[in-house]
C-alpha positions in Angstrom: 20.3 -237.1 -68.7 23.6 -236.3 -68.0 23.4 -232.7 -69.6 20.3 -231.8 -67.3 22.3 -233.0 -64.4 25.3 -230.7 -65.5 22.8 -227.9 -65.7 21.5 -228.4 -62.3 25.0 -228.2 -60.7 25.8 -225.5 -62.7 22.4 -223.6 -61.4 23.3 -224.7 -57.9 26.9 -223.3 -58.1 25.6 -220.0 -59.3 23.0 -220.0 -56.4 25.7 -220.7 -53.8 28.3 -217.9 -55.3 25.2 -215.4 -55.2 24.4 -216.6 -51.7 27.9 -216.1 -50.7 28.2 -212.7 -52.2 25.2 -211.5 -50.3 26.0 -213.1 -47.2 29.5 -211.3 -47.8 28.0 -207.9 -48.4 26.0 -208.1 -45.3 28.9 -209.3 -43.4 30.8 -206.1 -44.6 27.9 -203.9 -44.0 27.8 -205.2 -40.5 31.3 -205.0 -39.9 31.4 -201.3 -41.0 28.5 -200.5 -38.9 30.1 -201.9 -35.9 33.4 -200.0 -36.8 31.5 -196.5 -37.1 29.9 -197.6 -33.9 33.1 -198.2 -32.2 34.6 -194.7 -33.9 31.7 -192.9 -32.6 31.9 -194.5 -28.9 35.7 -193.9 -29.1 35.2 -190.1 -30.0 32.4 -189.6 -27.5 34.9 -191.3 -24.9 37.6 -188.8 -25.8 35.4 -185.9 -26.1 34.1 -186.7 -22.7 37.9 -187.1 -21.3 38.7 -183.8 -23.1 35.8 -182.2 -21.3 36.9 -183.3 -18.2 40.3 -182.5 -18.7 39.4 -179.0 -19.5 37.4 -178.9 -16.4 40.6 -179.8 -14.6 42.4 -176.9 -16.1 39.5 -174.6 -15.1 39.4 -175.7 -11.5 43.1 -175.2 -11.4 42.8 -171.5 -12.6 39.7 -171.0 -10.3 42.1 -171.9 -7.3 44.5 -169.8 -8.1 42.2 -166.7 -8.8 40.7 -167.5 -5.6 44.0 -167.5 -3.5 45.5 -164.4 -5.4 42.2 -162.3 -6.0 41.0 -160.1 -8.7 43.3 -158.4 -11.2 45.3 -161.7 -11.9 46.7 -162.2 -15.3 48.6 -165.2 -16.0 49.3 -166.5 -19.8 49.9 -170.2 -20.2 53.6 -170.0 -20.5 54.6 -171.0 -16.9 55.2 -175.2 -16.6 52.9 -175.2 -13.5 49.9 -174.1 -15.7 50.5 -177.4 -17.7 48.7 -180.2 -16.4 50.0 -183.6 -17.9 48.2 -186.8 -17.9 50.8 -189.3 -19.4 48.7 -192.5 -19.0 46.3 -190.7 -21.7 48.9 -189.0 -23.7 47.0 -185.8 -22.8 48.0 -182.2 -21.7 46.3 -179.2 -20.5 47.3 -175.5 -20.3 45.4 -172.8 -18.5 45.4 -169.2 -18.2 43.5 -166.1 -16.5 42.7 -162.7 -17.9 41.8 -160.3 -15.1 43.1 -156.9 -16.2 42.3 -154.7 -19.1 44.0 -151.7 -20.4 42.4 -148.1 -20.2 38.9 -149.2 -19.5 36.1 -151.4 -18.3 32.9 -151.6 -20.1 30.1 -153.7 -18.4 26.5 -153.9 -17.0 24.9 -154.1 -13.7 21.5 -155.1 -12.5 19.0 -153.5 -10.3 20.4 -153.0 -7.0 23.7 -155.2 -7.8 26.8 -153.7 -6.2 29.9 -153.4 -8.4 33.3 -153.6 -6.7 36.6 -152.8 -8.5 39.9 -152.9 -6.8 42.7 -151.0 -8.0 45.4 -153.3 -6.9 46.2 -157.0 -7.8 48.9 -159.7 -7.4 51.4 -158.9 -10.1 53.7 -162.1 -9.7 53.4 -164.3 -12.7 54.9 -167.4 -10.7 51.9 -169.5 -9.8 54.1 -171.5 -7.7 55.3 -168.7 -5.4 54.1 -168.0 -2.0 51.8 -164.8 -1.6 53.9 -161.9 -0.7 53.0 -158.2 0.2 55.9 -157.1 -2.4 54.1 -158.6 -5.4 51.0 -156.5 -4.8 50.9 -153.9 -7.4 48.5 -151.1 -7.8 47.5 -148.1 -9.9 49.6 -145.3 -9.0 48.2 -141.9 -7.6 48.1 -140.1 -10.9 46.4 -143.2 -12.4 43.7 -143.3 -9.9 43.2 -139.5 -10.2 42.6 -140.0 -13.9 39.7 -142.5 -13.4 36.4 -141.5 -14.4 33.1 -143.4 -13.9 30.0 -142.9 -16.2 26.9 -144.7 -17.0 26.3 -144.0 -21.0 23.6 -144.9 -23.6 20.9 -145.8 -20.6 17.3 -145.5 -20.5 16.0 -142.2 -18.8 14.5 -143.0 -15.3 11.2 -142.6 -14.4 10.2 -139.1 -13.5 10.5 -139.2 -9.8 11.9 -135.6 -9.7 15.5 -134.6 -9.8 16.2 -135.0 -6.1 16.6 -138.6 -6.6 19.9 -140.4 -5.8 20.6 -142.8 -8.9 24.0 -144.3 -8.1 25.7 -144.8 -4.6 29.4 -145.0 -4.6 32.5 -145.0 -2.5 36.5 -145.4 -2.3 38.1 -147.7 0.0 41.6 -147.8 1.0 44.1 -149.5 3.6 45.8 -146.6 5.4 49.5 -146.5 6.6 48.5 -147.8 9.8 47.0 -150.7 8.3 43.4 -149.7 8.8 40.8 -149.6 6.2 39.0 -146.6 5.7 36.2 -145.3 3.1 35.4 -142.1 1.4 31.5 -141.6 0.6 29.5 -138.9 -0.7 28.0 -136.3 1.5 25.4 -133.6 0.9 25.0 -130.3 2.5 21.3 -130.6 2.9 20.6 -134.2 3.9 16.9 -133.4 2.9 18.0 -132.6 -0.6 21.1 -134.9 -1.4 21.0 -133.9 -4.9 21.6 -130.1 -4.3 25.2 -129.1 -3.8 26.5 -132.6 -3.2 28.6 -135.5 -4.5 26.0 -138.0 -5.1 25.3 -139.1 -8.2 21.5 -138.1 -9.0 18.8 -138.7 -11.6 19.8 -135.6 -13.5 23.4 -136.5 -13.6 22.6 -139.8 -15.3 20.3 -138.0 -17.7 23.3 -135.4 -18.3 25.3 -138.4 -19.6 22.7 -139.3 -22.1 22.8 -135.6 -23.2 19.4 -134.8 -22.3 19.9 -132.4 -19.4 22.4 -130.0 -17.8 24.4 -131.6 -14.8 25.6 -129.0 -12.1 27.4 -131.6 -10.0 29.3 -133.9 -11.8 30.6 -132.8 -15.3 29.0 -134.3 -18.5 27.6 -136.9 -16.2 30.8 -138.3 -15.1 32.2 -139.1 -11.7 35.6 -137.6 -11.7 38.0 -139.0 -9.0 40.2 -135.9 -9.4 37.3 -133.8 -8.1 38.4 -131.1 -5.4 34.9 -129.4 -4.9 32.3 -131.9 -4.1 32.0 -132.9 -0.2 32.5 -136.1 1.3 33.1 -137.7 4.5 35.9 -140.3 5.7 34.8 -143.4 7.7 35.2 -144.3 10.4 37.0 -140.8 11.5 34.2 -138.8 10.3 36.8 -136.4 8.5 34.9 -134.1 6.1 38.0 -132.1 5.0 39.6 -134.3 2.6 38.3 -134.1 -1.1 38.1 -137.2 -3.3 41.1 -136.0 -5.2 43.4 -135.7 -1.9 41.7 -139.3 -0.7 43.0 -140.9 -4.2 46.4 -139.0 -4.1 47.7 -140.4 -0.6 50.8 -142.4 -1.7 51.1 -143.9 2.1 48.0 -145.9 1.4 47.2 -148.8 -0.7 44.6 -151.4 -1.7 42.5 -149.1 -3.2 38.6 -150.0 -4.3 35.8 -148.3 -6.0 32.3 -149.6 -5.3 29.2 -148.4 -6.6 25.5 -149.8 -6.9 22.2 -148.4 -8.5 19.3 -147.4 -5.8 16.8 -146.2 -8.2 14.0 -149.0 -9.8 15.0 -149.7 -13.1 11.8 -148.4 -14.7 11.8 -145.9 -17.6 10.1 -142.7 -18.6 7.4 -145.1 -20.4 6.7 -147.1 -16.9 8.7 -150.1 -18.7 11.2 -152.2 -16.7 14.6 -152.3 -18.0 17.0 -155.3 -17.4 20.7 -153.7 -17.0 22.2 -150.4 -16.7 25.6 -149.8 -18.8 28.7 -148.5 -16.8 32.3 -147.6 -18.0 35.1 -147.0 -15.8 38.4 -145.3 -17.9 41.6 -143.8 -17.1 44.7 -142.3 -19.0 46.6 -144.5 -21.5 48.8 -146.0 -19.0 46.3 -147.3 -16.6 45.6 -151.1 -16.3 42.3 -151.9 -14.2 41.6 -155.3 -12.7 38.2 -156.3 -14.6 35.0 -157.2 -13.0 34.5 -160.0 -15.2 37.7 -162.2 -15.7 38.4 -165.0 -18.3 39.6 -168.4 -18.0 40.9 -170.3 -21.0 41.7 -174.0 -20.8 43.3 -175.7 -23.6 43.4 -179.9 -24.1 45.5 -181.3 -26.8 44.7 -185.4 -26.7 45.7 -187.6 -29.4 45.2 -185.5 -32.4 42.0 -183.8 -30.8 42.2 -180.3 -29.4 39.6 -178.7 -27.4 39.4 -174.9 -26.0 37.2 -173.8 -23.4 37.1 -170.1 -22.5 34.2 -168.9 -20.0 33.9 -165.5 -18.4 33.5 -165.5 -14.4 32.2 -162.3 -12.5 34.0 -161.2 -9.7 32.6 -161.8 -6.2 31.7 -158.5 -4.6 33.7 -157.8 -1.6 32.1 -156.7 1.8 33.9 -153.6 3.4 33.7 -152.6 6.8 31.7 -149.3 5.9 29.5 -150.3 3.1 26.4 -148.1 3.3 23.0 -148.1 1.4 20.8 -144.9 1.3 17.8 -143.7 -0.2 16.2 -147.1 -1.4 
């Protein structure tokens, strides 16, 4: 009898131990699951905090860009470009890259106007007040070295060679502080692509090597040109060549604008989305980009997040913008 009781007690003890182990295992699993959930929640919270801190860096960069304009180039070495969050133990560095050496390659959509300034605010002190003395631009030799082309594009639908493909202009602020614009002109307005400085369908094809260009050599608009006719607005002066307009050392704040005016339909009657363009100068020319890059870097409790985004420069509206042959 006693032996049977001892056996029952031993079995009960064994069952109790097994049950305790099972409960302990379940408890450990639950605690581990809770810990994983807490870690995930903390990671999500840190990720969200890092995202908003990165957005703060981008907003700071966008503010400085809107105040100081196109062509701005700031690395992240200035202390003013650091945003500290001491309560979180985090910091953000932001920078802007708005200039490019030698050439800009980009695309434009149908009827889209591209405006590229040839000057910029060169101060690297983000806390300094704006000053005309910090405005720097491409010099006369650099401006005259510029070439604008439209390479590797589809051939436009045949509408006759006497069709303007691209309208372009150059604006500047003269020594009197007044703005003036050089625009192409045709000797015969009814045939704008005959003996003119307009960039026409045949010029576009010349750049692709499919036709012989008679106005712009190899399908390239050369800002050192002295032969093609033009007009200065608002004065109406027709005696100044594009080269001389670009060379005036008493003028400043030069800008180049260009816009396609032909429908984006190729010779197979298919619509194409974008048109390639390239603006380049000699080896010493730095050109403000039509697309600038903002980079925001967050360091937060061993967590690092880098956000880099491209922004398109907003086109400026000049006093003498014009559109023709639509």
